[in-house]
C-alpha positions as CSV (number, residue, x, y, z in Angstrom):
1,M,135.7,138.2,156.1
2,E,138.6,138.9,153.7
3,G,139.0,141.5,151.7
4,I,136.8,144.1,154.1
5,I,138.5,146.9,155.3
6,S,136.8,148.3,158.7
7,L,137.0,151.9,159.1
8,P,137.1,152.2,162.5
9,E,139.9,148.9,162.8
10,N,142.2,150.3,160.4
11,F,141.7,154.1,160.4
12,Q,141.5,156.0,163.8
13,L,139.0,159.2,163.6
14,V,140.4,162.2,165.9
15,D,138.6,165.2,166.4
16,G,140.8,168.0,165.4
17,S,139.2,170.9,166.0
18,A,136.4,170.1,168.8
19,G,133.4,170.4,166.3
20,P,132.7,173.0,164.2
21,V,134.8,176.3,165.2
22,T,134.4,179.8,163.5
23,T,137.3,180.9,161.1
24,N,137.2,184.2,162.1
25,G,140.7,185.2,164.1
26,G,141.8,181.2,162.4
27,V,142.0,178.4,164.1
28,T,144.5,176.2,165.5
29,C,143.6,172.7,165.3
30,D,144.6,169.7,167.9
31,Y,147.7,168.0,167.0
32,V,148.2,164.0,166.9
33,S,150.7,161.8,167.2
34,L,151.6,159.7,163.7
35,K,154.3,157.2,165.7
36,N,151.3,154.5,164.5
37,A,150.5,155.6,161.6
38,I,151.0,155.1,158.1
39,R,149.6,157.2,156.5
40,V,147.1,160.3,157.4
41,W,144.5,162.7,155.9
42,I,143.2,166.1,157.1
43,V,139.2,166.1,156.4
44,A,138.4,169.9,156.6
45,Q,134.2,170.9,156.1
46,F,133.4,174.8,155.6
47,T,130.9,176.8,155.7
48,Q,131.6,179.8,154.4
49,A,128.5,182.4,154.9
50,V,131.5,185.2,153.5
51,G,133.4,184.9,150.5
52,H,137.0,184.2,151.9
53,A,140.4,182.2,150.5
54,T,140.6,180.4,153.6
55,T,143.7,178.2,154.1
56,V,144.4,174.9,155.6
57,Q,148.3,174.5,156.8
58,P,149.6,171.6,157.8
59,R,151.9,172.1,160.7
60,K,154.3,169.3,162.5
61,A,155.8,169.4,165.9
62,T,157.4,167.4,168.2
63,A,154.9,166.5,170.9
64,V,151.0,166.9,171.0
65,A,151.5,170.0,173.2
66,G,152.1,171.9,169.7
67,T,156.2,171.9,170.5
68,G,158.4,173.2,168.1
69,A,155.6,173.2,165.6
70,T,156.8,174.5,161.5
71,D,154.7,174.6,158.3
72,C,155.6,171.3,156.7
73,T,157.2,171.8,153.3
74,S,156.7,169.0,151.4
75,N,154.0,168.6,148.0
76,M,150.7,166.9,149.6
77,R,148.2,165.4,147.7
78,I,145.0,167.7,147.8
79,W,141.0,166.9,146.9
80,E,138.7,169.8,147.1
81,N,134.7,170.0,146.7
82,E,134.3,173.8,146.8
83,D,130.2,173.4,146.5
84,T,129.4,170.3,148.5
85,A,125.6,171.6,148.1
86,A,125.9,170.8,144.1
87,S,128.2,167.9,143.6
88,D,129.5,165.2,145.9
89,T,132.5,165.1,144.1
90,L,136.2,165.3,145.3
91,P,138.4,166.4,142.3
92,A,142.0,166.5,142.7
93,V,144.0,169.6,142.4
94,T,147.1,170.3,142.1
95,A,149.8,169.3,144.9
96,A,150.8,171.9,147.0
97,T,152.4,173.1,150.7
98,L,148.8,174.0,152.0
99,A,144.8,174.1,150.1
100,T,143.7,177.4,149.4
101,L,139.6,178.0,149.1
102,T,138.2,179.9,146.4
103,N,136.7,183.0,147.8
104,N,133.5,182.7,147.9
105,I,130.0,181.7,149.6
106,K,129.7,178.1,149.3
107,K,129.5,174.6,151.9
108,K,133.3,173.3,151.1
109,L,135.4,170.1,152.1
110,V,139.0,169.4,152.1
111,V,141.3,166.5,152.1
112,I,144.8,166.9,152.4
113,E,146.9,164.1,152.1
114,I,150.5,163.2,154.4
115,D,152.6,160.7,154.1
116,P,154.9,160.5,157.7
117,A,157.8,158.7,155.8
118,V,158.3,161.7,153.7
119,E,157.2,165.2,155.7
120,F,158.3,163.9,159.2
121,K,162.1,163.2,159.7
122,E,164.5,163.6,162.6
123,D,162.0,164.5,165.9
124,Y,159.1,165.6,164.2
125,D,156.1,162.2,164.4
126,V,152.7,165.1,165.3
127,L,150.6,166.8,162.8
128,G,148.4,169.5,163.1
129,C,147.0,172.2,160.5
130,V,146.4,176.1,161.1
131,I,143.4,177.4,159.2
132,S,143.8,180.4,158.5
133,D,141.7,183.7,159.7
134,S,138.4,184.6,157.7
135,S,137.7,187.7,159.9
136,Q,134.0,186.4,160.1
137,A,132.1,185.0,162.6
138,T,129.4,183.7,160.4
139,N,132.0,181.2,158.3
140,Y,133.1,177.7,160.2
141,V,134.8,174.6,160.0
142,S,135.4,171.5,161.2
143,V,138.5,169.4,161.0
144,M,138.9,165.8,161.5
145,Y,142.1,163.5,161.3
146,I,141.9,160.4,159.8
147,L,145.3,158.0,160.5
148,Q,145.8,154.7,158.6
149,T,147.3,152.4,161.6
150,K,149.9,150.2,160.9
151,Y,148.4,147.1,163.0
152,Q,145.0,146.3,162.7
153,Q,143.1,146.4,165.9
154,A,140.1,146.9,167.3
155,T,141.0,149.4,170.4
156,P,144.3,151.3,168.4
157,P,146.7,153.4,170.8
158,A,145.9,156.8,171.3
159,A,146.8,159.1,168.7
160,I,146.6,162.5,171.3
161,T,148.8,161.9,173.7
162,D,152.9,161.7,173.3
């Protein structure tokens, strides 16, 4: 059917954190190759049982092993829902190089949009992110990358290999 977008055929969904993990000690998420992506979103779901101003810092690298990883420096579009139990809205916030959550006890959703053509120059073609250390074993995050692929296909090429 013309005009219909198929999520799994147009977008590659990649687990970035191997399910919910504690933010106690911080989290270095998996890295994904953007060689076949025209746009990518980092989607992070948080359960904060103890208030903490947790940050999500996108990082770029030269290989999916995290080789040469460095913080992304371009201002990126960010959306945050600071209380998903109370609302399903996802308002845009000021563009920035990282997302910072409010220091409170809530379930939260953060979406960061990255345009590889803007941020990824020279040898960088891999994206990851780091979640800051909440020092709380009862705070959790689950991260997914959504890659808009260049070519619609039933099985896109793997993003977890170089």
